[in-house]
mmCIF file as gemmi writes it, N, C-alpha and C atoms, coordinates in Angstrom:
data_model
loop_
_atom_site.group_PDB
_atom_site.id
_atom_site.type_symbol
_atom_site.label_atom_id
_atom_site.label_alt_id
_atom_site.label_comp_id
_atom_site.label_asym_id
_atom_site.label_entity_id
_atom_site.label_seq_id
_atom_site.pdbx_PDB_ins_code
_atom_site.Cartn_x
_atom_site.Cartn_y
_atom_site.Cartn_z
_atom_site.occupancy
_atom_site.B_iso_or_equiv
_atom_site.pdbx_formal_charge
_atom_site.auth_seq_id
_atom_site.auth_asym_id
_atom_site.pdbx_PDB_model_num
ATOM 1 N N . MET Axp A 1 ? -18.715 14.826 -25.171 1 0 ? 1 A 1
ATOM 2 C CA . MET Axp A 1 ? -18.33 13.689 -24.373 1 0 ? 1 A 1
ATOM 3 C C . MET Axp A 1 ? -18.422 14.085 -22.899 1 0 ? 1 A 1
ATOM 4 N N . ASP Axp A 2 ? -19.091 13.252 -22.101 1 0 ? 2 A 1
ATOM 5 C CA . ASP Axp A 2 ? -19.271 13.517 -20.675 1 0 ? 2 A 1
ATOM 6 C C . ASP Axp A 2 ? -18.074 12.995 -19.895 1 0 ? 2 A 1
ATOM 7 N N . LEU Axp A 3 ? -17.312 13.91 -19.286 1 0 ? 3 A 1
ATOM 8 C CA . LEU Axp A 3 ? -16.144 13.531 -18.491 1 0 ? 3 A 1
ATOM 9 C C . LEU Axp A 3 ? -16.402 13.716 -17.002 1 0 ? 3 A 1
ATOM 10 N N . SER Axp A 4 ? -17.664 13.822 -16.62 1 0 ? 4 A 1
ATOM 11 C CA . SER Axp A 4 ? -18.025 14.007 -15.219 1 0 ? 4 A 1
ATOM 12 C C . SER Axp A 4 ? -17.684 12.759 -14.411 1 0 ? 4 A 1
ATOM 13 N N . LEU Axp A 5 ? -17.192 12.983 -13.205 1 0 ? 5 A 1
ATOM 14 C CA . LEU Axp A 5 ? -16.921 11.884 -12.282 1 0 ? 5 A 1
ATOM 15 C C . LEU Axp A 5 ? -17.842 11.977 -11.065 1 0 ? 5 A 1
ATOM 16 N N . ALA Axp A 6 ? -18.928 12.72 -11.211 1 0 ? 6 A 1
ATOM 17 C CA . ALA Axp A 6 ? -19.882 12.883 -10.114 1 0 ? 6 A 1
ATOM 18 C C . ALA Axp A 6 ? -20.38 11.516 -9.655 1 0 ? 6 A 1
ATOM 19 N N . GLY Axp A 7 ? -20.375 11.32 -8.342 1 0 ? 7 A 1
ATOM 20 C CA . GLY Axp A 7 ? -20.828 10.05 -7.786 1 0 ? 7 A 1
ATOM 21 C C . GLY Axp A 7 ? -19.759 8.979 -7.74 1 0 ? 7 A 1
ATOM 22 N N . LYS Axp A 8 ? -18.584 9.266 -8.264 1 0 ? 8 A 1
ATOM 23 C CA . LYS Axp A 8 ? -17.475 8.304 -8.266 1 0 ? 8 A 1
ATOM 24 C C . LYS Axp A 8 ? -16.547 8.596 -7.097 1 0 ? 8 A 1
ATOM 25 N N . LYS Axp A 9 ? -15.811 7.583 -6.67 1 0 ? 9 A 1
ATOM 26 C CA . LYS Axp A 9 ? -14.832 7.73 -5.595 1 0 ? 9 A 1
ATOM 27 C C . LYS Axp A 9 ? -13.48 7.277 -6.108 1 0 ? 9 A 1
ATOM 28 N N . ALA Axp A 10 ? -12.415 7.945 -5.631 1 0 ? 10 A 1
ATOM 29 C CA . ALA Axp A 10 ? -11.065 7.605 -6.079 1 0 ? 10 A 1
ATOM 30 C C . ALA Axp A 10 ? -10.092 7.668 -4.909 1 0 ? 10 A 1
ATOM 31 N N . ILE Axp A 11 ? -9.167 6.715 -4.86 1 0 ? 11 A 1
ATOM 32 C CA . ILE Axp A 11 ? -8.057 6.736 -3.913 1 0 ? 11 A 1
ATOM 33 C C . ILE Axp A 11 ? -6.833 7.137 -4.713 1 0 ? 11 A 1
ATOM 34 N N . VAL Axp A 12 ? -6.149 8.191 -4.276 1 0 ? 12 A 1
ATOM 35 C CA . VAL Axp A 12 ? -4.971 8.679 -4.993 1 0 ? 12 A 1
ATOM 36 C C . VAL Axp A 12 ? -3.753 8.542 -4.087 1 0 ? 12 A 1
ATOM 37 N N . CYS Axp A 13 ? -2.841 7.651 -4.462 1 0 ? 13 A 1
ATOM 38 C CA . CYS Axp A 13 ? -1.588 7.469 -3.722 1 0 ? 13 A 1
ATOM 39 C C . CYS Axp A 13 ? -0.556 8.469 -4.24 1 0 ? 13 A 1
ATOM 40 N N . GLY Axp A 14 ? 0.311 8.926 -3.354 1 0 ? 14 A 1
ATOM 41 C CA . GLY Axp A 14 ? 1.306 9.917 -3.76 1 0 ? 14 A 1
ATOM 42 C C . GLY Axp A 14 ? 0.651 11.222 -4.156 1 0 ? 14 A 1
ATOM 43 N N . SER Axp A 15 ? -0.334 11.618 -3.379 1 0 ? 15 A 1
ATOM 44 C CA . SER Axp A 15 ? -1.198 12.729 -3.781 1 0 ? 15 A 1
ATOM 45 C C . SER Axp A 15 ? -0.695 14.117 -3.4 1 0 ? 15 A 1
ATOM 46 N N . THR Axp A 16 ? 0.545 14.232 -2.918 1 0 ? 16 A 1
ATOM 47 C CA . THR Axp A 16 ? 1.033 15.55 -2.507 1 0 ? 16 A 1
ATOM 48 C C . THR Axp A 16 ? 1.972 16.19 -3.515 1 0 ? 16 A 1
ATOM 49 N N . ASP Axp A 17 ? 2.363 15.471 -4.545 1 0 ? 17 A 1
ATOM 50 C CA . ASP Axp A 17 ? 3.293 15.991 -5.555 1 0 ? 17 A 1
ATOM 51 C C . ASP Axp A 17 ? 3.006 15.379 -6.92 1 0 ? 17 A 1
ATOM 52 N N . GLY Axp A 18 ? 3.484 16.047 -7.932 1 0 ? 18 A 1
ATOM 53 C CA . GLY Axp A 18 ? 3.539 15.505 -9.287 1 0 ? 18 A 1
ATOM 54 C C . GLY Axp A 18 ? 2.233 14.993 -9.844 1 0 ? 18 A 1
ATOM 55 N N . ILE Axp A 19 ? 2.324 13.828 -10.482 1 0 ? 19 A 1
ATOM 56 C CA . ILE Axp A 19 ? 1.173 13.239 -11.171 1 0 ? 19 A 1
ATOM 57 C C . ILE Axp A 19 ? 0.043 12.911 -10.206 1 0 ? 19 A 1
ATOM 58 N N . GLY Axp A 20 ? 0.382 12.422 -9.016 1 0 ? 20 A 1
ATOM 59 C CA . GLY Axp A 20 ? -0.651 12.093 -8.035 1 0 ? 20 A 1
ATOM 60 C C . GLY Axp A 20 ? -1.472 13.305 -7.643 1 0 ? 20 A 1
ATOM 61 N N . LYS Axp A 21 ? -0.797 14.41 -7.376 1 0 ? 21 A 1
ATOM 62 C CA . LYS Axp A 21 ? -1.494 15.641 -6.993 1 0 ? 21 A 1
ATOM 63 C C . LYS Axp A 21 ? -2.321 16.172 -8.159 1 0 ? 21 A 1
ATOM 64 N N . ALA Axp A 22 ? -1.736 16.177 -9.343 1 0 ? 22 A 1
ATOM 65 C CA . ALA Axp A 22 ? -2.455 16.657 -10.526 1 0 ? 22 A 1
ATOM 66 C C . ALA Axp A 22 ? -3.692 15.798 -10.797 1 0 ? 22 A 1
ATOM 67 N N . SER Axp A 23 ? -3.562 14.494 -10.626 1 0 ? 23 A 1
ATOM 68 C CA . SER Axp A 23 ? -4.696 13.591 -10.831 1 0 ? 23 A 1
ATOM 69 C C . SER Axp A 23 ? -5.802 13.866 -9.824 1 0 ? 23 A 1
ATOM 70 N N . ALA Axp A 24 ? -5.418 14.049 -8.566 1 0 ? 24 A 1
ATOM 71 C CA . ALA Axp A 24 ? -6.405 14.329 -7.52 1 0 ? 24 A 1
ATOM 72 C C . ALA Axp A 24 ? -7.159 15.621 -7.817 1 0 ? 24 A 1
ATOM 73 N N . ILE Axp A 25 ? -6.434 16.65 -8.221 1 0 ? 25 A 1
ATOM 74 C CA . ILE Axp A 25 ? -7.06 17.939 -8.536 1 0 ? 25 A 1
ATOM 75 C C . ILE Axp A 25 ? -8.02 17.802 -9.714 1 0 ? 25 A 1
ATOM 76 N N . LEU Axp A 26 ? -7.593 17.134 -10.768 1 0 ? 26 A 1
ATOM 77 C CA . LEU Axp A 26 ? -8.438 16.972 -11.95 1 0 ? 26 A 1
ATOM 78 C C . LEU Axp A 26 ? -9.703 16.177 -11.63 1 0 ? 26 A 1
ATOM 79 N N . MET Axp A 27 ? -9.547 15.068 -10.899 1 0 ? 27 A 1
ATOM 80 C CA . MET Axp A 27 ? -10.721 14.257 -10.563 1 0 ? 27 A 1
ATOM 81 C C . MET Axp A 27 ? -11.674 15.018 -9.646 1 0 ? 27 A 1
ATOM 82 N N . ALA Axp A 28 ? -11.126 15.796 -8.714 1 0 ? 28 A 1
ATOM 83 C CA . ALA Axp A 28 ? -11.977 16.601 -7.83 1 0 ? 28 A 1
ATOM 84 C C . ALA Axp A 28 ? -12.749 17.649 -8.624 1 0 ? 28 A 1
ATOM 85 N N . LYS Axp A 29 ? -12.087 18.295 -9.58 1 0 ? 29 A 1
ATOM 86 C CA . LYS Axp A 29 ? -12.758 19.294 -10.417 1 0 ? 29 A 1
ATOM 87 C C . LYS Axp A 29 ? -13.901 18.674 -11.213 1 0 ? 29 A 1
ATOM 88 N N . ARG Axp A 30 ? -13.752 17.403 -11.544 1 0 ? 30 A 1
ATOM 89 C CA . ARG Axp A 30 ? -14.783 16.71 -12.325 1 0 ? 30 A 1
ATOM 90 C C . ARG Axp A 30 ? -15.844 16.066 -11.445 1 0 ? 30 A 1
ATOM 91 N N . GLY Axp A 31 ? -15.747 16.282 -10.127 1 0 ? 31 A 1
ATOM 92 C CA . GLY Axp A 31 ? -16.825 15.867 -9.239 1 0 ? 31 A 1
ATOM 93 C C . GLY Axp A 31 ? -16.613 14.605 -8.435 1 0 ? 31 A 1
ATOM 94 N N . ALA Axp A 32 ? -15.454 13.985 -8.533 1 0 ? 32 A 1
ATOM 95 C CA . ALA Axp A 32 ? -15.203 12.754 -7.782 1 0 ? 32 A 1
ATOM 96 C C . ALA Axp A 32 ? -14.937 13.059 -6.312 1 0 ? 32 A 1
ATOM 97 N N . GLU Axp A 33 ? -15.278 12.101 -5.465 1 0 ? 33 A 1
ATOM 98 C CA . GLU Axp A 33 ? -14.917 12.166 -4.051 1 0 ? 33 A 1
ATOM 99 C C . GLU Axp A 33 ? -13.526 11.536 -3.941 1 0 ? 33 A 1
ATOM 100 N N . ILE Axp A 34 ? -12.567 12.272 -3.399 1 0 ? 34 A 1
ATOM 101 C CA . ILE Axp A 34 ? -11.171 11.855 -3.412 1 0 ? 34 A 1
ATOM 102 C C . ILE Axp A 34 ? -10.697 11.461 -2.021 1 0 ? 34 A 1
ATOM 103 N N . MET Axp A 35 ? -9.982 10.329 -1.93 1 0 ? 35 A 1
ATOM 104 C CA . MET Axp A 35 ? -9.279 9.94 -0.716 1 0 ? 35 A 1
ATOM 105 C C . MET Axp A 35 ? -7.79 10.064 -1.022 1 0 ? 35 A 1
ATOM 106 N N . LEU Axp A 36 ? -7.095 10.911 -0.28 1 0 ? 36 A 1
ATOM 107 C CA . LEU Axp A 36 ? -5.674 11.159 -0.511 1 0 ? 36 A 1
ATOM 108 C C . LEU Axp A 36 ? -4.822 10.263 0.376 1 0 ? 36 A 1
ATOM 109 N N . VAL Axp A 37 ? -3.726 9.75 -0.194 1 0 ? 37 A 1
ATOM 110 C CA . VAL Axp A 37 ? -2.771 8.928 0.542 1 0 ? 37 A 1
ATOM 111 C C . VAL Axp A 37 ? -1.386 9.499 0.296 1 0 ? 37 A 1
ATOM 112 N N . ALA Axp A 38 ? -0.63 9.726 1.388 1 0 ? 38 A 1
ATOM 113 C CA . ALA Axp A 38 ? 0.718 10.278 1.252 1 0 ? 38 A 1
ATOM 114 C C . ALA Axp A 38 ? 1.532 9.949 2.496 1 0 ? 38 A 1
ATOM 115 N N . ARG Axp A 39 ? 2.846 10.103 2.386 1 0 ? 39 A 1
ATOM 116 C CA . ARG Axp A 39 ? 3.734 9.848 3.52 1 0 ? 39 A 1
ATOM 117 C C . ARG Axp A 39 ? 3.951 11.079 4.381 1 0 ? 39 A 1
ATOM 118 N N . ASN Axp A 40 ? 3.833 12.259 3.811 1 0 ? 40 A 1
ATOM 119 C CA . ASN Axp A 40 ? 4.124 13.497 4.525 1 0 ? 40 A 1
ATOM 120 C C . ASN Axp A 40 ? 2.812 14.18 4.921 1 0 ? 40 A 1
ATOM 121 N N . GLU Axp A 41 ? 2.511 14.163 6.214 1 0 ? 41 A 1
ATOM 122 C CA . GLU Axp A 41 ? 1.232 14.692 6.688 1 0 ? 41 A 1
ATOM 123 C C . GLU Axp A 41 ? 1.097 16.195 6.456 1 0 ? 41 A 1
ATOM 124 N N . ASP Axp A 42 ? 2.182 16.941 6.611 1 0 ? 42 A 1
ATOM 125 C CA . ASP Axp A 42 ? 2.115 18.392 6.391 1 0 ? 42 A 1
ATOM 126 C C . ASP Axp A 42 ? 1.75 18.716 4.945 1 0 ? 42 A 1
ATOM 127 N N . LYS Axp A 43 ? 2.415 18.051 4.001 1 0 ? 43 A 1
ATOM 128 C CA . LYS Axp A 43 ? 2.116 18.273 2.582 1 0 ? 43 A 1
ATOM 129 C C . LYS Axp A 43 ? 0.707 17.782 2.245 1 0 ? 43 A 1
ATOM 130 N N . LEU Axp A 44 ? 0.285 16.722 2.914 1 0 ? 44 A 1
ATOM 131 C CA . LEU Axp A 44 ? -1.056 16.194 2.697 1 0 ? 44 A 1
ATOM 132 C C . LEU Axp A 44 ? -2.109 17.218 3.118 1 0 ? 44 A 1
ATOM 133 N N . ASN Axp A 45 ? -1.89 17.863 4.246 1 0 ? 45 A 1
ATOM 134 C CA . ASN Axp A 45 ? -2.825 18.894 4.708 1 0 ? 45 A 1
ATOM 135 C C . ASN Axp A 45 ? -2.897 20.065 3.735 1 0 ? 45 A 1
ATOM 136 N N . VAL Axp A 46 ? -1.766 20.445 3.154 1 0 ? 46 A 1
ATOM 137 C CA . VAL Axp A 46 ? -1.75 21.52 2.155 1 0 ? 46 A 1
ATOM 138 C C . VAL Axp A 46 ? -2.568 21.109 0.93 1 0 ? 46 A 1
ATOM 139 N N . THR Axp A 47 ? -2.353 19.887 0.457 1 0 ? 47 A 1
ATOM 140 C CA . THR Axp A 47 ? -3.086 19.395 -0.715 1 0 ? 47 A 1
ATOM 141 C C . THR Axp A 47 ? -4.583 19.326 -0.424 1 0 ? 47 A 1
ATOM 142 N N . MET Axp A 48 ? -4.956 18.844 0.761 1 0 ? 48 A 1
ATOM 143 C CA . MET Axp A 48 ? -6.374 18.774 1.123 1 0 ? 48 A 1
ATOM 144 C C . MET Axp A 48 ? -7.002 20.164 1.12 1 0 ? 48 A 1
ATOM 145 N N . SER Axp A 49 ? -6.278 21.146 1.62 1 0 ? 49 A 1
ATOM 146 C CA . SER Axp A 49 ? -6.771 22.523 1.629 1 0 ? 49 A 1
ATOM 147 C C . SER Axp A 49 ? -6.959 23.05 0.205 1 0 ? 49 A 1
ATOM 148 N N . GLU Axp A 50 ? -5.985 22.782 -0.649 1 0 ? 50 A 1
ATOM 149 C CA . GLU Axp A 50 ? -6.084 23.212 -2.05 1 0 ? 50 A 1
ATOM 150 C C . GLU Axp A 50 ? -7.288 22.572 -2.732 1 0 ? 50 A 1
ATOM 151 N N . LEU Axp A 51 ? -7.508 21.29 -2.481 1 0 ? 51 A 1
ATOM 152 C CA . LEU Axp A 51 ? -8.63 20.593 -3.107 1 0 ? 51 A 1
ATOM 153 C C . LEU Axp A 51 ? -9.963 21.151 -2.63 1 0 ? 51 A 1
ATOM 154 N N . SER Axp A 52 ? -10.07 21.452 -1.357 1 0 ? 52 A 1
ATOM 155 C CA . SER Axp A 52 ? -11.347 21.964 -0.855 1 0 ? 52 A 1
ATOM 156 C C . SER Axp A 52 ? -11.666 23.326 -1.467 1 0 ? 52 A 1
ATOM 157 N N . HIS Axp A 53 ? -10.643 24.127 -1.744 1 0 ? 53 A 1
ATOM 158 C CA . HIS Axp A 53 ? -10.862 25.425 -2.394 1 0 ? 53 A 1
ATOM 159 C C . HIS Axp A 53 ? -11.249 25.246 -3.859 1 0 ? 53 A 1
ATOM 160 N N . LYS Axp A 54 ? -10.68 24.263 -4.528 1 0 ? 54 A 1
ATOM 161 C CA . LYS Axp A 54 ? -10.97 24.048 -5.946 1 0 ? 54 A 1
ATOM 162 C C . LYS Axp A 54 ? -12.344 23.417 -6.151 1 0 ? 54 A 1
ATOM 163 N N . GLN Axp A 55 ? -12.782 22.585 -5.193 1 0 ? 55 A 1
ATOM 164 C CA . GLN Axp A 55 ? -14.089 21.952 -5.319 1 0 ? 55 A 1
ATOM 165 C C . GLN Axp A 55 ? -15.216 22.926 -5.024 1 0 ? 55 A 1
ATOM 166 N N . GLY Axp A 56 ? -14.923 23.917 -4.202 1 0 ? 56 A 1
ATOM 167 C CA . GLY Axp A 56 ? -15.954 24.905 -3.879 1 0 ? 56 A 1
ATOM 168 C C . GLY Axp A 56 ? -16.785 24.4 -2.781 1 0 ? 56 A 1
């Protein structure tokens, strides 16, 4: 079964903690382009850094 998200785009709300962060990481690993939305800019920057390292 092909679970690739290559070429897909996703907006993830609440992307700095919990399910939102886990969803963003999983979709990024599968090739999706992710737009993160969060209230805390510092935590958002940390999550963005983590995602860029996981995507390669």
